[in-house]
C-alpha positions as CSV (number, residue, x, y, z in Angstrom):
1,M,61.1,76.3,102.4
2,S,60.8,80.0,101.9
3,K,63.2,79.8,98.9
4,T,65.5,82.3,100.5
5,I,68.5,80.0,100.5
6,H,69.5,77.8,97.5
7,F,72.1,75.1,97.2
8,Q,72.5,71.7,95.6
9,D,70.4,68.8,97.0
10,F,72.3,65.9,98.5
11,D,73.6,63.3,96.2
12,K,76.6,60.9,95.9
13,S,78.8,63.6,94.5
14,I,78.5,65.9,97.5
15,P,81.1,64.1,99.8
16,G,83.6,64.2,97.0
17,K,82.9,67.9,96.4
18,I,83.2,68.9,100.0
19,F,86.2,66.7,100.9
20,P,88.6,67.4,102.7
21,L,86.9,70.4,104.4
22,P,85.2,68.4,107.3
23,L,88.5,66.7,108.2
24,L,90.4,70.0,108.1
25,Y,87.8,71.8,110.3
26,M,87.9,68.9,112.9
27,G,91.7,69.0,112.9
28,N,91.5,72.8,113.3
29,H,89.3,72.6,116.3
30,V,91.1,69.8,118.1
31,T,94.6,71.2,117.7
32,G,93.3,74.7,118.6
33,L,91.8,73.5,121.9
34,G,95.0,71.6,122.6
35,G,97.2,74.6,122.0
36,T,95.1,76.9,124.0
37,K,95.3,74.5,127.0
38,K,99.1,74.3,126.9
39,L,100.2,77.9,126.2
40,S,99.5,81.3,127.5
41,L,97.1,83.4,125.4
42,P,99.6,85.9,124.2
43,M,102.0,83.2,122.9
44,F,99.2,81.2,121.4
45,T,98.1,84.4,119.6
46,V,101.7,85.0,118.3
47,L,102.3,81.4,117.0
48,R,98.9,81.5,115.3
49,K,100.4,84.3,113.1
50,F,102.3,81.6,111.1
51,T,98.9,80.7,109.7
52,I,99.1,83.8,107.5
53,L,102.4,82.7,105.9
54,I,101.2,79.2,105.4
55,T,98.0,80.5,103.8
56,M,99.9,82.7,101.4
57,I,102.1,79.7,100.4
58,M,99.1,77.4,99.9
59,E,97.2,80.1,97.9
60,F,100.2,80.4,95.6
61,R,100.6,76.6,95.2
62,I,96.9,75.5,95.1
63,L,94.9,78.5,93.9
64,R,97.8,79.9,91.7
65,K,97.4,83.4,93.2
66,S,100.1,86.0,93.1
67,F,100.7,88.7,95.7
68,A,102.0,92.2,95.5
69,P,105.5,92.8,97.1
70,P,104.1,95.1,99.9
71,L,101.7,92.4,101.0
72,V,104.5,89.8,101.0
73,C,106.7,92.1,103.1
74,S,103.9,92.8,105.6
75,V,103.3,89.0,106.0
76,L,107.1,88.4,106.5
77,A,107.1,91.1,109.1
78,I,104.3,89.3,111.0
79,V,106.4,86.1,111.0
80,V,109.5,88.0,112.1
81,G,107.6,89.5,115.0
82,A,106.3,86.1,115.9
83,L,109.8,84.7,115.9
84,V,111.1,87.5,118.0
85,A,108.3,87.0,120.6
86,A,108.7,83.2,120.6
87,S,112.5,83.5,121.1
88,S,112.1,84.9,124.6
89,D,109.2,82.8,125.6
90,L,110.2,81.6,129.1
91,S,107.3,79.3,129.4
92,F,108.3,77.1,126.4
93,N,106.1,74.1,126.0
94,A,107.1,71.7,123.2
95,E,103.6,69.9,123.1
96,G,101.8,73.3,123.1
97,Y,104.0,74.6,120.2
98,T,103.4,71.4,118.2
99,F,99.6,71.7,118.7
100,V,99.6,75.4,117.6
101,L,101.8,74.8,114.5
102,L,99.5,71.9,113.5
103,N,96.6,74.2,114.1
104,D,98.2,76.8,111.8
105,V,98.4,74.2,109.0
106,F,94.8,73.0,109.5
107,T,93.5,76.6,109.6
108,A,95.4,77.6,106.4
109,A,94.3,74.6,104.5
110,S,90.7,75.1,105.7
111,G,90.8,78.7,104.4
112,V,92.3,77.8,101.0
113,Y,90.1,74.9,100.4
114,T,87.0,76.8,101.5
115,K,87.8,79.4,98.9
116,K,88.3,76.6,96.3
117,K,85.0,74.9,97.2
118,L,83.1,78.2,97.0
119,G,84.0,78.3,93.3
120,M,82.6,74.9,92.5
121,E,79.3,74.7,90.6
122,G,76.3,73.8,92.6
123,L,77.6,74.2,96.1
124,G,77.8,77.9,96.7
125,K,78.4,79.5,100.0
126,Y,75.3,78.0,101.7
127,G,76.0,74.6,100.3
128,V,79.6,74.7,101.6
129,L,78.4,75.8,105.0
130,F,75.6,73.2,105.3
131,Y,77.3,70.1,104.0
132,N,80.6,70.8,105.8
133,A,78.7,71.2,109.1
134,F,76.6,68.1,108.3
135,I,79.5,65.7,107.3
136,I,81.8,66.9,110.1
137,I,79.5,65.2,112.6
138,I,80.8,61.8,111.7
139,P,84.5,62.3,112.2
140,T,83.8,64.4,115.3
141,V,81.7,61.7,117.0
142,L,84.3,59.1,116.2
143,A,87.2,61.2,117.5
144,S,85.2,62.1,120.7
145,A,84.4,58.4,121.3
146,Y,88.1,57.4,120.8
147,T,89.4,60.0,123.2
148,G,86.7,59.4,125.8
149,D,85.2,62.9,125.6
150,L,81.9,61.6,124.3
151,Q,81.4,59.5,127.5
152,K,82.4,62.5,129.7
153,A,79.8,64.6,127.8
154,L,77.0,62.0,128.2
155,T,77.7,61.7,132.0
156,F,78.2,65.4,132.6
157,E,76.0,66.6,135.5
158,G,75.7,70.1,134.0
159,W,73.0,69.0,131.6
160,M,70.5,69.5,134.4
161,S,71.7,73.1,134.9
162,V,69.6,75.8,133.2
163,T,72.6,78.2,133.3
164,F,74.8,75.7,131.6
165,I,72.2,74.8,129.0
166,F,71.8,78.6,128.2
167,H,75.5,79.1,127.8
168,F,75.9,75.9,125.8
169,L,73.2,76.9,123.3
170,L,74.7,80.5,123.1
171,S,78.0,78.9,122.3
172,C,76.3,76.8,119.5
173,V,74.7,80.0,118.0
174,M,78.0,81.9,118.1
175,G,79.7,78.9,116.5
176,F,77.2,79.1,113.6
177,I,77.7,82.9,113.3
178,L,81.5,82.4,113.3
179,M,81.4,79.7,110.5
180,Y,79.0,81.7,108.5
181,S,81.2,84.9,108.8
182,I,84.2,82.9,107.7
183,I,82.4,81.6,104.7
184,L,81.1,85.1,103.7
185,C,84.6,86.6,104.2
186,S,86.2,83.9,102.1
187,F,83.5,84.3,99.4
188,Y,84.1,88.0,98.9
189,N,87.9,88.1,99.7
190,T,91.0,86.0,99.3
191,A,91.7,83.2,101.8
192,L,94.8,85.2,102.9
193,T,92.8,88.3,103.6
194,T,90.3,86.3,105.6
195,T,93.2,84.9,107.7
196,V,94.8,88.3,108.3
197,V,91.4,90.0,109.2
198,G,90.7,87.1,111.6
199,A,94.1,87.5,113.2
200,I,93.5,91.2,114.0
201,K,90.8,90.2,116.5
202,N,93.6,88.7,118.5
203,V,94.8,92.2,119.4
204,A,92.4,92.3,122.3
205,V,93.0,88.7,123.2
206,M,96.8,89.3,123.3
207,Y,96.8,92.4,125.5
208,I,94.0,91.2,127.8
209,G,95.9,87.8,128.2
210,M,98.8,89.7,129.6
211,F,96.7,90.7,132.6
212,I,94.2,87.8,132.8
213,G,95.1,84.2,133.2
214,G,98.3,84.6,135.2
215,D,100.4,82.5,132.8
216,Y,102.1,85.4,130.8
217,I,105.8,86.0,131.6
218,F,106.7,89.5,130.6
219,S,110.0,90.3,128.8
220,W,110.8,93.3,126.6
221,T,111.9,91.0,123.6
222,N,108.6,89.2,123.8
223,F,106.6,92.4,124.2
224,I,108.3,94.0,121.2
225,G,107.8,90.9,119.0
226,L,104.1,90.9,119.9
227,N,103.7,94.5,118.8
228,I,105.6,93.9,115.6
229,C,103.1,91.2,114.7
230,I,100.1,93.5,115.4
231,S,101.6,96.5,113.5
232,A,102.4,94.4,110.4
233,A,98.9,92.9,110.5
234,L,97.4,96.3,110.5
235,I,99.6,97.4,107.7
236,Y,98.5,94.4,105.6
237,S,94.9,95.3,106.2
238,Y,95.5,98.9,105.2
239,I,97.3,97.9,102.0
240,T,94.6,95.4,101.1
241,F,91.6,97.6,101.7
242,H,93.3,100.7,100.2
243,S,94.1,98.7,97.0
244,S,90.4,97.6,96.9
245,V,89.2,101.1,97.2
246,S,91.7,102.3,94.5
247,S,90.5,99.5,92.1
248,E,86.9,100.5,92.6
249,S,87.7,104.2,92.0
250,S,89.6,103.3,88.8
251,V,86.6,101.2,87.5
252,K,84.0,103.9,88.3
253,P,85.4,106.6,86.0
254,A,85.7,104.1,83.2
255,E,82.1,103.1,83.6
256,D,81.0,106.7,83.7
257,T,82.9,107.5,80.5
258,L,81.4,104.5,78.7
259,S,77.9,105.5,79.8
260,A,78.4,109.1,78.7
261,H,79.8,107.9,75.3
262,I,76.7,105.7,74.8
263,T,74.4,108.5,75.8
264,E,76.1,110.8,73.4
265,K,75.8,108.3,70.5
266,T,72.1,107.7,71.4
């Protein structure tokens, strides 16, 4: 109403433009919750690193994007670290691993297709955010009804608790901030960079999960693999942002030279 945000009005072309983002987001949430339930936080964090490799492959195949050799090496190092850590996981859970690997695919596909949809005429970053959240209601309600979660939610006694309502609304607000942040990051960066930057936040989750939760089984192989993952992710971030700064620096002198040339001619 204040004309601050602009995006295309709803018409029959919108579902086709936004598809398959709503389904990918729903699959991402469902498999993510399933993996978190079945695995320890450190191992969940490690296996999520495969999202980075899958994102890079999808960007190459779908968006036709190429990557510098140092970036490819850092991504491969992340995967190697994940394999080392997973090789000594004494709490192996086949169902949990399946959930997380599916979650990796959904997350990577969501990132790549979000980047692709952001480039479509009419939608823009606000259109992608709004229509994805709007359309995702339909498959989410259907899935919740099928699994019985919708019935559990309707009969949940906590709806009469002020404390629960406060935390529930806070979770909704943070969910919006998270989705908006992902959209913005994808808009200004590549899908791969968004994935790697998002993975860095798991540094705290990984180390805290070793001491909280009680389901982490320590081994030196696992611990070394975890640290390889984190180190490689930090190297990727350094290379990415250092390259960005270098590009801006190289463009700036050229602009200054052109401005000086025009001024001299004038």
